[in-house]
C-alpha positions in Angstrom: -6.3 -120.0 1.4 -4.6 -119.4 4.7 -1.3 -117.3 4.7 1.6 -118.6 6.7 2.5 -116.5 9.8 6.0 -117.0 11.2 6.2 -118.0 15.0 7.9 -115.4 17.3 9.1 -115.8 21.0 7.3 -113.7 23.2 10.1 -111.9 24.9 9.9 -108.2 23.9 13.4 -107.2 25.0 16.8 -109.1 25.3 17.5 -110.5 28.8 20.4 -107.9 29.7 17.7 -105.3 29.5 15.7 -106.9 32.3 18.9 -107.1 34.3 19.7 -103.4 33.8 16.0 -102.5 34.7 16.3 -104.5 38.0 19.6 -103.4 38.9 18.3 -99.5 38.6 15.3 -100.2 40.3 16.8 -101.5 43.6 19.5 -98.6 43.4 16.5 -96.1 43.0 14.9 -97.8 46.2 18.2 -98.2 48.0 18.8 -94.3 47.6 15.2 -93.6 48.9 16.0 -96.1 52.0 19.5 -94.5 52.7 19.4 -91.7 55.2 20.8 -88.2 54.2 24.0 -88.0 56.1 25.3 -84.6 57.6 29.0 -84.5 58.5 29.7 -81.8 61.2 33.2 -80.7 61.9 34.1 -79.8 65.5 37.0 -79.6 67.8 39.0 -82.7 69.4 37.0 -85.4 71.1 37.7 -84.1 74.5 36.5 -80.7 73.8 33.5 -78.8 74.5 33.1 -78.3 70.8 32.6 -82.1 70.2 30.2 -82.1 73.0 28.0 -79.6 71.5 28.5 -81.2 68.1 26.9 -84.4 69.6 23.9 -82.5 71.1 23.3 -81.0 67.7 23.6 -84.4 66.1 21.1 -85.8 68.5 18.6 -82.9 67.7 18.8 -83.6 64.0 18.4 -87.1 64.2 15.5 -86.8 66.6 13.8 -84.2 64.2 14.0 -86.3 61.0 14.5 -90.1 61.2 15.7 -90.1 57.6 18.6 -87.8 58.4 21.8 -89.2 59.9 24.6 -87.2 61.4 28.4 -87.9 62.1 30.9 -85.7 63.7 34.4 -85.1 62.1 36.7 -84.0 65.2 39.9 -82.1 64.1 42.5 -80.1 66.1 43.5 -77.7 63.3 41.0 -74.7 62.9 41.8 -74.1 59.5 40.7 -77.8 58.3 37.3 -77.1 59.3 37.1 -74.0 57.1 38.6 -75.6 54.2 36.6 -78.6 54.4 33.4 -76.6 54.5 34.7 -74.5 51.5 35.4 -77.8 49.4 32.3 -79.9 50.5 33.9 -82.2 52.7 31.9 -81.1 55.6 28.3 -79.8 55.8 28.4 -77.9 58.7 31.2 -76.8 61.4 31.5 -75.3 64.8 34.0 -72.7 64.7 35.1 -69.8 67.2 34.3 -66.3 66.3 37.9 -65.5 66.8 38.8 -68.2 64.2 36.6 -66.6 61.8 37.9 -63.1 62.3 41.3 -64.2 62.0 40.7 -66.2 58.7 39.2 -63.2 57.0 41.7 -60.9 58.3 45.0 -63.0 57.7 45.9 -62.7 61.4 46.7 -64.9 64.3 47.0 -68.7 63.2 45.9 -67.6 59.7 48.9 -64.8 59.1 50.5 -67.1 56.8 47.6 -68.8 54.9 46.4 -67.0 51.8 43.0 -69.0 51.2 40.0 -66.9 50.6 36.9 -67.8 52.8 34.5 -66.1 50.9 31.9 -68.8 50.7 31.4 -69.5 54.5 28.2 -68.5 55.6 26.9 -68.0 59.3 23.7 -70.2 60.3 23.6 -69.0 64.1 25.8 -68.5 67.2 25.5 -71.5 69.7 27.4 -70.6 72.9 30.2 -68.1 74.4 33.5 -69.4 76.0 34.5 -67.2 79.0 38.1 -66.0 79.0 39.2 -65.0 82.5 42.2 -65.1 84.7 42.8 -67.7 87.6 44.7 -65.9 90.1 46.1 -67.2 93.3 44.6 -64.9 96.3 47.8 -64.3 97.8 49.1 -62.5 94.7 46.4 -59.8 95.4 45.0 -59.5 91.5 41.8 -57.9 91.1 41.9 -57.0 87.8 43.7 -57.3 84.4 45.8 -54.3 85.2 47.3 -55.9 88.2 49.2 -58.4 86.2 52.2 -56.4 85.8 54.7 -57.4 88.3 53.4 -60.6 88.8 54.6 -64.2 87.8 52.4 -65.5 84.9 51.8 -68.2 82.7 50.8 -67.0 79.1 50.2 -70.5 78.0 51.8 -73.0 75.4 53.0 -71.5 72.0 50.1 -71.9 69.3 47.2 -72.1 71.8 44.2 -70.0 71.9 45.3 -69.0 75.5 48.7 -67.9 74.2 47.3 -66.1 71.3 44.7 -64.2 73.5 47.3 -63.4 76.0 49.5 -61.8 73.5 46.6 -59.8 72.4 45.8 -58.4 75.9 49.5 -57.9 76.4 49.7 -55.4 73.4 46.4 -53.9 74.6 48.0 -52.9 77.8 51.1 -51.8 76.2 53.0 -54.5 78.2 56.9 -55.4 77.8 58.5 -58.7 78.9 60.3 -56.8 81.8 57.2 -55.8 83.2 57.0 -59.4 84.6 59.5 -61.2 86.8 58.6 -64.5 85.4 57.1 -65.0 82.0 56.2 -68.8 81.4 54.9 -70.7 78.5 53.6 -73.9 80.3 51.5 -76.3 78.4 48.5 -78.3 80.1 50.2 -81.4 79.3 50.1 -83.4 82.4 48.7 -80.5 84.2 52.2 -78.6 84.0 50.1 -75.1 84.2 48.0 -76.4 87.1 50.8 -77.6 89.2 52.8 -74.5 88.4 49.8 -72.3 90.0 49.5 -74.9 93.0 53.2 -74.6 94.0 53.1 -70.7 93.5 55.9 -70.7 91.0 53.5 -68.7 88.8 50.7 -66.6 90.2 48.1 -66.2 87.5 47.2 -68.0 84.3 44.8 -67.3 81.5 41.8 -69.7 81.0 39.7 -70.0 77.7 37.0 -72.8 78.6 33.4 -73.3 79.8 32.1 -73.6 83.4 31.4 -75.2 85.6 34.4 -77.5 85.2 35.4 -80.1 88.0 39.0 -79.7 87.3 38.9 -75.7 87.7 36.9 -76.2 90.8 39.6 -78.5 92.4 42.3 -76.0 91.1 40.7 -73.1 92.9 40.5 -75.0 96.2 44.3 -76.8 96.0 45.9 -73.5 94.8 43.6 -71.2 96.9 42.8 -69.4 93.8 39.8 -67.4 92.3 38.5 -66.3 89.0 39.1 -62.8 87.5 36.8 -61.3 85.2 38.2 -59.0 82.2 35.9 -56.3 82.1 37.6 -52.9 82.0 37.6 -50.0 79.6 40.4 -51.5 77.3 38.3 -54.8 76.9 35.1 -52.8 76.1 37.1 -51.2 73.3 38.4 -54.3 72.3 35.0 -55.9 71.9 33.5 -53.1 69.9 36.6 -53.4 67.5 34.8 -56.5 66.4 38.1 -58.6 66.3 36.4 -61.9 67.3 35.5 -61.0 70.9 32.2 -60.6 73.0 31.2 -60.6 76.6 29.5 -62.9 78.7 28.5 -63.7 82.3 29.9 -66.5 84.6 27.0 -66.7 87.2 27.4 -66.4 90.8 27.8 -70.0 92.6 29.5 -71.7 89.7 32.2 -71.9 92.2 32.4 -71.0 95.8 34.6 -68.3 95.5 32.4 -66.4 92.8 29.7 -64.7 95.3 28.3 -62.5 92.6 27.9 -62.7 88.8 31.1 -62.3 86.7 31.2 -60.4 83.5 34.2 -61.1 81.2 35.6 -61.4 77.8 34.6 -64.4 75.7 34.8 -65.7 72.3 31.7 -67.1 70.6 31.3 -70.4 68.9 29.5 -70.2 65.5 27.5 -72.9 63.5 28.5 -72.4 59.7 28.1 -73.9 56.5 28.7 -73.3 53.0 27.0 -70.5 50.5 26.0 -73.7 48.4 24.1 -75.3 51.2 20.6 -75.9 50.1 17.6 -73.9 51.9 15.9 -76.9 52.9 18.9 -78.3 54.9 19.6 -74.9 56.8 16.0 -74.8 57.5 15.9 -78.3 58.9 19.1 -78.0 60.9 17.9 -74.6 62.7 14.3 -76.1 63.4 15.8 -79.5 64.7 18.2 -77.3 67.1 15.4 -75.1 68.4 12.7 -77.6 68.8 15.5 -79.3 71.1 16.4 -76.3 72.8 15.4 -77.4 76.4 17.2 -80.6 76.0 20.4 -78.8 74.8 20.2 -76.2 77.7 19.8 -79.1 80.1 22.9 -80.8 78.5 24.9 -77.5 79.3 23.3 -74.2 80.3 25.6 -72.1 77.8 24.1 -73.7 74.8 21.6 -71.2 73.1 21.9 -69.0 76.1 21.9 -65.7 74.0 18.9 -64.7 71.9 19.6 -64.6 68.2 18.8 -61.4 66.5 18.5 -60.8 62.8 20.5 -57.6 63.4 23.2 -59.2 65.0 23.5 -61.7 62.3 23.7 -59.0 59.6 26.4 -57.2 61.5 28.5 -60.1 61.3 31.6 -60.1 59.3 30.8 -63.7 58.1 27.7 -63.1 55.8 24.8 -65.0 57.3 23.1 -67.8 55.2 19.8 -66.2 53.2 17.9 -68.9 54.8 19.1 -68.4 58.1 17.9 -64.8 58.0 14.5 -66.1 56.9 14.1 -68.6 59.7 14.9 -66.2 62.4 12.8 -63.5 61.0 9.9 -65.8 60.9 10.4 -67.0 64.4 11.6 -63.8 66.2 8.8 -63.9 68.8 9.3 -67.9 69.0 12.9 -68.3 69.7 
């Protein structure tokens, strides 16, 4: 006697399960195929910071085809620090002066109460010289010669104006020590025109060299570059207030016949304390694999050798993986 066996449809799962399975499978492979993107904060699109950021992005994409890189330019220095803290940026290029002022609530940060304790240093990238552009008929050879001259201290809320005020206080100058004390902007080349006409005799310059606009200005205004390198400047650097020194090479401009030592601010590559070790190692490896190309793009990039002791002495804590990277490669880089 045969027992009756009911007939069943050979579909083990309802149709919606298959649809869900296919969806998550496609999503999984899409995530694998989608490059990992790094967001790097820089200065404005016409700044050297932005140019340096582009070279770093190129190095990263060359090193790892699965990593994409995008720059996020901004004028506000505090934005880059805040966006690193909240995870909106992965990396940022920020000057040592900005970091110092942020940690000590001075300068542009004197009214900002945000704590920046989660920022981490990866490495210094380049130094920006700070020098005087002075008319040769003004007979200015050192910073001390500024008293009694007609000067442009830079527009309010610019790095030039901030640094000039620090130098002003360093020397104990008063406003009456200068027959003319201007705050001219670089908009429409107001500062350059004033120097060319002789209405001002000197101005502070913070930026990279060589610079074609500076080259023309030196010729058209019969001016020269004056380095900042006296005993007071050396004390300022030793105080670790965000400054360092650098060299402008002889021959950079026709008027520079020998190497010029001057004050500088250093641009740092920073990240968050939450940045994972693999990302830090990948970024640093990519940069140093492209060292020759970076220095060809501009000789100031990676000009200073990175020392582990220097990283450890910074008031911005280095990322642990950065320390390990430079320890392992101290004889290579």
